[in-house]
N, C-alpha and C positions, 0 to 999 in steps of 0.2 A: 639441765639447768633451765632451759627455756620453758619446760613444762612447769617447773617449780615457780618460776616468776609469773607466768601467765595464769596459773590456776586461780589466784585470787580474783581475777577479772570476772570470772563466771559467778562466783559466790557473791561478789560485790554487786554485780548486775541484778542478781535476785533481790538483794536487800534494797539497793538504791532505787530500782524501778518500782518495786512494790511499796517503797517508802515515800514516794512523791506525795506531797500533802494536798489537802483539799477540804472544803467544807463538808461536814457530815451529811450523808444522804438519808432520805427516808427510804425504807426498803421497797416501797411501791412506786418509786419514781419511774416514769417511762423513759425509753431510750431518747437521747437528744437527737434533734434533727440538725442538718447542716447549718441552718440559720441561727442557731441559738448561741448563747455566750460561750459554751465549751468550744464549739467549732470556730468561733471568732478568735479564740486564744490559741488553739491548736487544732487546725482542721485535719481531716483524714490524710491529706497529702503530706502535711508536715509530720504527722505522727508516723507514717510509713517511712519517711526519710530518716527520722530519728532512729527508728528500729533498724533500718538498713545500715545506719552508721555503726550501731552496736554490732550488728551481725558481721560486718566486714572484719571486725576484730575477732569475733567468736569463731567463725567458720574455719579459719586456718589455725585456731588454737589446738595444740595437741590433746587437750582435755576433751575435745568434742569427739565422741565415739563414732567411728566409721565401721559399724558392724551390720552387714546387710540383714541378718536374721532378726536381730533385735529391732532394727529400724522398721523392717516390714511389719513386725508384730505391733509396734507402737502406732504405725500409720493405720493399721487395721482397726485400732481403737479410736485414734484421733479423728480420722476423716469422717466416720459415721457420726461422731459428736458434732463436728462442724456442720454436716448436712442436717442434723436434727435441729441445731440452733437456727439454721437458715429456714427450715420448715416452720419453726415456731415464730418466725418473724423477728428474731433477735439480730439477725444479720441482714441489714438492708442493702439495697443496690450500691450505696456509696462505699461501705466498707467491704462488701463482697468483691467488688472490682479492684479496689486499691490495696487491700490488706493481703499479706502473704499466706496466712494460714499454714504455717510451716512448723513442724515438730522436730526437735533435735535432742540428742542424748549427751549427757555429761559424765565423764569418768570421775565419779566421786562417790564415796561410800556413805555420805551423809544423806539424810532423808529430806529431800527438797525438790521443789518444782517452782517455776516462775514464768510469768508472762512478760514479754517485752512490748514496747510500742509497735504497732503495725501488724499484730497477729502472729508473732513468733513465740513459741512455748517450749521451754527447756525442761528436761526431766533428768534428775540425777539417778544413776544406776542404783544407788542405795534405796531410793524410794521403790523402785520396781522389785528389788530383792526382798523387801519387807512385806509385800502384799501376798495374799494367798489366793486371790481370784482376779480375773480381768475386770470384774465389776468394781472392785476396790480401786484399782489403778484408774479405771475410766472415771470414777467419781472425782478424783483429783484433777484430771485433765478437763472434765466438764466445768469444774470450779474455775480453773485458770482461763478457759475459753470465755467464760462469763465475765471475768475481769476485762477481757478485751472487748466483748460485744457491748458491755455496759459503759464503755469508755471511761473506766475508772482512772486509768493513768492520765488521760487528758483532763479529767475533772480535777485531779489533784494539782496538776500543773496550772490549770486555769484558776484554781482556788488560791494558790499562794506561789507566785512565780519566784519570789525571792528565795524561799526555802527550797524550791525545786532546783534552782541553780546551785545551791549549796551542795545538794546531793550529786548533781551531775558534774559539778566542778571537782568534787572529791573523786568521783569515778574517773574522769579524764586525767586528773593528776596521777592517780595510781597506774593507769594504763601507760601513760607517757613515760613515767619513771621506770616502770618495769621493762619497757621496751629498750631503755638505755642501760639496763643492768643496775640501776640504783635501788638496791633492795630497801634501804632505810627510808628513802623518800617515797618509794612505792607503798611501803607499809603504812607510812604516815597518812598518805592520801586515802588508802583503803580503810584504815581504822577511822579516820575522820568521816568519810562518806558513810561507812556502816553505822557509826554512832548516830549521825544525824538522821539517816534513813530509818534506823530502828526506832528512835524516839518518835519520829513523825508517823511511822506506821502504827505504833501503839496509840497515839493520840487521835488519829484521824480515820482509821480504817474499819472501825467496828461496824458501822452501818453498811459499808461496802462489802464486808465479809458476809453479813447477813443476806445482802442482795445476791451476791455470788452463790451463796448456798441455795437460796430459793430458785434462782434461775438455773443454776447448775443441776439441781435435782431434776427439774422438768426436762432438761436437755438429756440427762442420763437415761431417764425412763423412755423418752421419745426415741432415743437411738437404739432401744432394745436391750439395754443392760438392766440388771436387777437393782432396784432402788436400795435394797439392803446393803449394797456395796458402799454407799456413802456412810451409812450408820456404822457398819463394821469397821470402816477405815478410820472414822473419827474415834471410835472406841479403842482401836488398836494403837493409834498414834498417841492418844491420851495416856493409856496405860504404860506404853513403852517409854514415853517421855518422862513420866514420873519415876519409873524404875531405873532409867538410865539417863539422867539429866547431866550428860557429859559433853554437850555441844554438838551431838550428832543429829539434832533435829532443828536445823535452821528454818524449816518450813513453819514450825510452830512459833518461832519468834516473829516472823513476818505475817503469820496467819494464826494469831493466838486463839486456841480453843477455849470455849467456855461451856459450862453446863447448860446454858441457854441454847447455844448452837447445837449441841448434841441432842437436847430435848426437842428442838424444832425439827431436826432431821428424823427423829423417831416418830414424831407426829405426822410428818409428811408420808413416811413409810406406811403407817397404819391406814392411810387413806388410799393406798395403791394396792392393786391385786398382787397376790404373792407371786414372785418370779424366782425360780430356782437358779442359782449361779450355774453357768455353763462353761465348758472349755477349761475345767480345772486341771486336767492332765497337761495340756499344752502350756498353760500358764505356769504350772510348777516347773516345767523345763526352762521357760524363758526367765523366770525369777532366779532360777539356779544359774543360768548363764550370766545374768546381770551380777550375781553375787561373786562370780569368779572374775569378771572383767572390771569390776568397780575398784579393785585393789590389786595392782599388778606386782606387788612385792612377793618375793619367793617365800618368805615366812607365811604370808597369808595363804598362798597356794598350798603349802605343806599342811596347814590346818584343814583346808577344804578337801585335800586328798583323802583325809580320814573322816570326812563329814558324814558319810553314809553309816559309819559305825555308831554314831550317836542319834540317828534318826529313829523316830518311833516306829514300831512295827505296823504291819498292814491293818491289823485289827483296831489299833488305837487311832490311827490318822487317816484311815481310808486308803492308805497307800500313796497318797499324793506327796506327802512329805518325804517318804522314802524314795520315791521316783525322782523328785527334785534333788535329793541328796546324792543319789548315784550319778545323776547327770553332772552335778557340780564336781563330784570326785573324779569322774572321767575327764572332764575338761581341765581340771587342775593337774591331773597326771600328764595330760598332753602338753600343757605349758611347761611342766617340769621334765618332760621328755622321758617319763617312766611309761614307755609304750605298752609293755606287757601288762602292767597293772591297769592301764587305761582300757585295754582290750577286755580284760576280765570284768572290770566294773561296768563297762558298756553292755556286756552280755547279761549281767545281773539286772541292769536297767530294763532290758528287753523282757526279762522274766517278770519283773515287777509290774510292768505295763500290762502284760497278759493276765496277771492275777487281779489287777484292778478291774480290767474288762469294762472300759467305759462304752458309751454309745458308739456305733460304727463311725460316725463323722468325727467324734472326738478321738477315737482310736487312730484314724487315718492322720489327723493333724499331729498327734503325738509321735506316731511312727515316722512321719516326715522329718520332724526335728531330730529324732535319733539317727535317721539316715544321714542327715547333714553332719551330725557329730561324727559318724563313722567315716565320712569323706574327709572331715577335718583331721581325724586321726591318721588316715592314709597319707594325706598331704604332709603332715609333720614327720611321718616315718620315711618319707621319700619314696612312696609307692603310688605314683600318680594313676597308674592303670587300675589299682584297687579302688581308688577314690572315684574314678570315672564310672567303674562298674556299679558302685553303690548308688551314684546319682542316676544311672540308667534305670535303676529299679523304680524310680519315680515316674516312669512311663511318659516321657516326652514333656514333662513340666517346663513351662516357659515363664520364668520369674526372674526378678533381679538377683535374689540370692543364688539361684541356679547359675546364672551367668557369671557372677563374681566368683563362685566356688570353682566353676570350670576354668576360669581364667587363672585362679590361684594354682590349680593343679597343673595347668599347662606350663607354668613357670617353674615347676619343680624339675630339677635335672633328670633327664631320662624320659620326659614326656614326649620329646620329639619336636622337630621344627614345624611339622604339619599342624600339630595341636596349637602351637604358638600362633601360627598364621590364621588358624580358625578363630582363635581368641581375638586377634586384631580385627578381623572382619566383623565378628559379632559385636565387639565393643564399638567399632566405628558406626555400625548401624544404630546401636543403643544411644550413643551421644548425639547422633543426628536428630533423634526423636526426643531425647532428654538432655539438652545442652547445659542444664544447670546442675547435673550430677557430677560434682567435683571429684568424688571418689572414683567414679568410672573413668574420668579423665586421667587421674593419677595412675590407675591400673593400665590404661592405654599407653601412658608414657613408659611404664616398665616393659610393656610388650614391644614397643618400638625400639627401646634400647636393646632388648634381647635379639631383635631382628636386625640390629646394626643399622638403624635408620635414625641418626642423631637429630636431624632437623625436624622430623616428625615428632620425635620425643620432646624436643624443646617446645614445639607448638602445643602439644598435649599438656605440658607443664604450665604453659601460659594460660591455657583454658581452665586449669585447676583454679588459678587466681581469679580469672574472669567469672567462673561459676560461683565463686565465693563472694563476688562483689568487689574484689580488690583490683580495680582497673589499673591502679598504679603498678602493682606487681605484675599484672598481665602484660602491660605495655613494656615494662623493663625486660621481661623475659623474651618477648617477641623481638625487641631491638637487639638482644643478645643473639637470637637466632639469625637475624639479618647479618650481623657481623660474622657469624660462623659460615654463612652462605657465600662469603666472598672467596673461599678457597676454590682451587681448580677442580676438585672432585665433588663439589657440593651439588645437590639436586636442585637445579634452577627452577623446575616446576614447583617444588615445595617452597622454594624461596619466594616465588611470586605469590603463593597462597599466604605465606607469613606476612608479606608486605601489604596485601589487601586486608588481611585481618587486623594488622596494626593500624591502618588508616581508619577502619571502622571503630576500633576501640578508642582511638584518640578523639574521634568525633563524638562518641558516646560520653566520654569524660568531659569534653567541653560543654555538651548539652546539660549534663548534671551540674556542672559548676555554674552555668548560666542560670539554672533554676534555683540553686542555692544562694547565689549572690546577685539577685535581680538588679539590673541597672548599673552594676559596677564593672569596670574594665577587668578582663581576665586574660593574663598572658598566655600565649599559645602552649607553653610547656608547663602550665600550672597543674599541680597535683591535687587530688581530692584529699581533704583533711582526714586524719585517722579518727 
């Protein structure tokens, strides 16, 4: 039920944020500086604060996908685009230092992506699933990053604060009502916010969309992606939208395509040197993974289990469609616990990859993804040693997906206590270097529970909230840990660590409140607003 109630928050954020109004822009307007009217109405610090406020709700929402493989793949596209935007001068020192530049995934089968204030970019799995190359996916991310770098959200708020507050008020009403379980009130707030945001988006965003297209195309090419990805993505979405206008394309409601925009993209492409799409095999696998994870219903998995039967043959599709279909069928069979079928389909995926025979680097990337799928199958079958052996074939790879998959295998019954302790040590090292990795903290909490270390588990659970920016939740969890530490058998060293961490987080919360409510009295136990 929680997932059902909170899911509208993410779709509403996409509409409400992109629907904030503002005066039309000329496509050639330069970036605003800190001293101009935009920054006076919403400077970069305030914009980041607003984004963080949204993200405190989003990061702990069950609809946010915690899949290390997909997140790694997305980061491998997103971060080069951010670097290219910085190189082109679109990211100045002000927003580079203050904005988050964080990409996250949403479990939703609709075709959508959205930018939030402060450099946060969300992507629905449905968008990944419909793309046929990483260049197409990169073109959407480049467009969204350009919304951020061109300060489009701030410009809309500065242009018409009254209408902005209508959209934000509708957003907050829906969030608060959903958190209290009031479905009718939540829907009323959500529908009201969406209606206002959609209308404002259609009325005010045309010039902004052109600017994001122009800037995004340059970022896309500078980052090393094929410019054809933007053109083919536009054409693919436009065709699919007209064939299946059933509400599955919210991206096109907030980013309406026109023949002019598609024509402009083709003109830009004609001026660029031809670049052939690369990484098609790996992208086919990741798009297939997104297709399985975007809809966790058993009926949907049963359809995908037979997905490879309907895929075009090697000659018609170059093999990539068939490769992706067999990956999707394997993963769906794993989810349905049809392990023998999954094993057989995975073998056929290996054969398909051999027949495609991509370049050595692309072959290695695709084989790596199939190896992780084999480890996932072993984990589901309760054969942790088989999974570890599969991962060992990657010859000492050190990556976040490797760490998380080894941890997951160590938690399978039969892996042995030594493997669990090894996971605890590896995770502890990882979170000390990456303290904002909330998923790693959640896995560490499971490991400590398995090792019968309840106070350490509670502290790790608190860090999940802290990493997500929910200091209220982190403080509550640490206080619960302190109450547990009063027992005679409690680990007093760990209790002192919890006490010190609690004091640090209380201080951080007070500092944030002081920044938000400048000059006003703040009670010692005041909580951050949702």
